[in-house]
ZAMARGU-4260 file (C-alpha; in steps of 0.2 Angstrom, whole numbers, plus 5000, padded with zeros to 4 digits):
<rodrens>
0) 5000/5000/5000 | 5007/5017/4995 | 5008/5032/5007 | 4992/5041/5011 | 4991/5059/5003
5) 4985/5073/5014 | 4967/5074/5014 | 4963/5057/5008 | 4951/5046/5018 | 4959/5032/5028
10) 4959/5015/5020 | 4951/5003/5033 | 4959/4986/5034 | 4948/4970/5033 | 4949/4962/5051
15) 4959/4946/5051 | 4965/4948/5032 | 4984/4950/5031 | 4987/4953/5012 | 4974/4959/4999
20) 4980/4955/4981 | 4969/4963/4967 | 4970/4953/4950 | 4966/4965/4936 | 4968/4969/4918
25) 4966/4982/4906 | 4954/4972/4895 | 4943/4958/4894 | 4947/4941/4886 | 4965/4939/4893
30) 4961/4925/4906 | 4961/4936/4922 | 4948/4925/4931 | 4958/4910/4927 | 4974/4917/4934
35) 4965/4923/4949 | 4957/4906/4952 | 4972/4896/4950 | 4983/4908/4960 | 4971/4907/4975
40) 4970/4888/4975 | 4989/4887/4973 | 4992/4898/4988 | 4980/4887/4997 | 4990/4872/4993
45) 5005/4880/4999 | 4998/4880/5016 | 4990/4898/5017 | 4973/4903/5022 | 4965/4910/5007
50) 4949/4919/5001 | 4944/4923/4984 | 4932/4937/4980 | 4923/4940/4963 | 4924/4958/4960
55) 4919/4957/4942 | 4900/4960/4946 | 4894/4962/4929 | 4902/4945/4923 | 4905/4934/4938
60) 4912/4918/4933 | 4920/4910/4948 | 4905/4900/4954 | 4907/4891/4937 | 4925/4890/4937
65) 4926/4882/4955 | 4911/4871/4952 | 4900/4879/4966 | 4881/4877/4965 | 4875/4884/4982
70) 4869/4900/4990 | 4878/4907/5005 | 4870/4908/5022 | 4871/4923/5034 | 4874/4923/5053
75) 4867/4939/5060 | 4873/4952/5048 | 4888/4943/5042 | 4888/4932/5026 | 4896/4916/5027
80) 4907/4913/5012 | 4906/4897/5002 | 4922/4886/5000 | 4929/4876/4986 | 4946/4868/4984
85) 4952/4875/5001 | 4947/4893/4997 | 4933/4903/5004 | 4923/4911/4990 | 4911/4925/4988
90) 4903/4930/4971 | 4888/4939/4965 | 4884/4924/4955 | 4878/4915/4972 | 4865/4928/4974
95) 4860/4931/4956 | 4861/4914/4948 | 4858/4909/4930 | 4858/4921/4915 | 4849/4937/4921
100) 4861/4951/4918 | 4865/4965/4931 | 4860/4982/4925 | 4867/4993/4938 | 4874/5011/4940
105) 4890/5015/4949 | 4884/5018/4967 | 4875/5001/4967 | 4892/4993/4961 | 4901/5002/4975
110) 4889/4996/4988 | 4890/4978/4984 | 4909/4979/4983 | 4909/4986/5001 | 4897/4972/5007
115) 4908/4959/5000 | 4923/4966/5008 | 4915/4972/5026 | 4900/4961/5028 | 4907/4944/5023
120) 4914/4934/5037 | 4931/4930/5029 | 4939/4925/5046 | 4957/4924/5047 | 4966/4924/5030
125) 4984/4926/5024 | 4978/4931/5007 | 4962/4938/4999 | 4963/4937/4981 | 4951/4949/4972
130) 4946/4946/4954 | 4943/4963/4947 | 4932/4967/4932 | 4943/4972/4916 | 4947/4991/4914
135) 4949/5005/4925 | 4931/5010/4931 | 4921/5012/4947 | 4924/4994/4955 | 4943/4996/4954
140) 4942/5014/4961 | 4931/5010/4975 | 4942/4995/4980 | 4958/5006/4978 | 4951/5021/4988
145) 4944/5011/5003 | 4954/4996/5006 | 4973/4994/5008 | 4980/4983/4996 | 4996/4973/4997
150) 4997/4976/4978 | 4990/4971/4961 | 4994/4958/4948 | 4991/4963/4930 | 4986/4949/4917
155) 4989/4952/4899 | 4992/4942/4883 | 5006/4945/4872 | 4996/4954/4859 | 4999/4973/4856
160) 4980/4977/4859 | 4980/4968/4876 | 4997/4976/4881 | 4991/4994/4877 | 4978/4991/4889
165) 4989/4982/4902 | 5000/4998/4903 | 4984/5008/4907 | 4980/4996/4921 | 4998/4997/4927
170) 4997/5016/4927 | 4980/5017/4935 | 4987/5008/4951 | 5003/5019/4951 | 4994/5034/4950
175) 4984/5031/4966 | 5000/5025/4974 | 4996/5006/4975 | 5010/4993/4972 | 5010/4983/4956
180) 5017/4966/4961 | 5020/4963/4942 | 5013/4958/4925 | 5009/4940/4921 | 5008/4935/4903
185) 4993/4923/4899 | 4992/4913/4883 | 5009/4915/4879 | 5012/4901/4868 | 5005/4884/4862
190) 5015/4868/4865 | 5013/4858/4849 | 5023/4842/4849 | 5037/4849/4860 | 5038/4865/4849
195) 5032/4882/4855 | 5020/4892/4844 | 5018/4910/4848 | 5000/4913/4841 | 4998/4931/4849
200) 5016/4937/4848 | 5032/4933/4858 | 5038/4941/4874 | 5027/4956/4874 | 5023/4954/4893
205) 5041/4954/4898 | 5045/4969/4887 | 5031/4979/4894 | 5036/4975/4912 | 5053/4981/4908
210) 5047/4997/4900 | 5035/5000/4915 | 5048/4996/4928 | 5038/4982/4936 | 5042/4964/4940
215) 5038/4951/4926 | 5029/4936/4935 | 5030/4923/4922 | 5021/4915/4906 | 5006/4905/4906
220) 5003/4894/4890 | 4988/4891/4880 | 4983/4873/4885 | 4967/4863/4883 | 4968/4857/4901
225) 4968/4874/4908 | 4952/4879/4899 | 4943/4863/4903 | 4947/4864/4921 | 4939/4880/4922
230) 4924/4875/4912 | 4921/4860/4922 | 4924/4867/4940 | 4940/4859/4943 | 4954/4871/4940
235) 4971/4862/4935 | 4978/4868/4952 | 4965/4859/4962 | 4970/4841/4955 | 4979/4830/4968
240) 4991/4823/4955 | 5004/4836/4950 | 5004/4841/4933 | 5015/4853/4923 | 5001/4865/4921
245) 4998/4865/4940 | 5017/4868/4943 | 5016/4885/4932 | 5003/4892/4944 | 5013/4886/4959
250) 5027/4895/4954 | 5017/4910/4950 | 5010/4909/4968 | 5027/4907/4975 | 5033/4923/4965
255) 5018/4933/4971 | 5022/4928/4989 | 5039/4935/4987 | 5033/4951/4980 | 5020/4953/4993
260) 5032/4951/5007 | 5044/4964/4999 | 5029/4976/4996 | 5025/4974/5014 | 5043/4978/5020
265) 5043/4994/5009 | 5026/5000/5016 | 5031/4996/5034 | 5035/5013/5043 | 5053/5014/5049
270) 5057/5020/5067 | 5073/5029/5070 | 5079/5029/5088 | 5090/5044/5093 | 5101/5046/5108
</rodrens>
C-alpha cells in the first residue's frame, strides 16, 4: 500500500486479512479470472489461508470455474462465504444465479463491493485474492480508495492490443500509489509436439514489464487442460496429481508471495531511535 496523501480518507483494513491481492487487466478476454482462481488455489495448497472475492460484478464467472452450486447463508449480519478447493469464495453469482444480467449504476456497484469486503465473514486469511472486472472503472476505484491493498497483479496476453490496455492498468494503480506486484503473460504460447508456437506474439509481457519498470511474474501457455478445468469446475491447480500446468501456477503463487512480502517491507514505517 502506498503512502496516504494529505486529505485522503483512511483506508480501512479488513479484520483478520493479512494481504489483499487485486488481480486486474486492462481489457477482457485475457484470462484474468483463470489466473485469479488458480493463483488462489495454489496459495491454499502451499499452506496459506486464502479467500477469493469475485469483484467482476457484471460478469461473475468464479462460481462456474470453481464448481459451486449453492447459496451462502448469513449469521446475524455476516454473510458466510462458500468454500471450494480449500478457498473461501464470495461472488455475485451466488446471489444472482442463472443468465439474468445485472443492470446497475456505479453507486450500486460500490455498495455491493463494500458488502463483499466488510459484511462477509472472511475470518483469518493470509491472502484475499480479488478478481477485478476488466478496465479502470468504478469497481477498481472503489476498492483502491477504501481498502489497503498489498498490491496488484496485472494479466495480459502478448498481443499489442492487450499490452496497450495492460499499461493503462499499471498506470492506474501507480497513479493512486498502489503497488504493482507485476505483470503475468497469459496465453503466451501453444506447446505443439514439443515446439512452442507464439500465436499472439512473443515476449510482449516481459518487454512491457521492463518498460513500465515493474516485475515480470511469468508466462502461462494456452493449454486445453487449463480451459477445460475452468469450464468443468476443476481448475488445474486443484487436482491431487501434480501436473506441469499446476506447477506453472504454483510457481506464480510463490513469486507473488515473494513480491507481497517485499511490498509489505516497503510499506512498513521505519522508526529511528536517537540518543
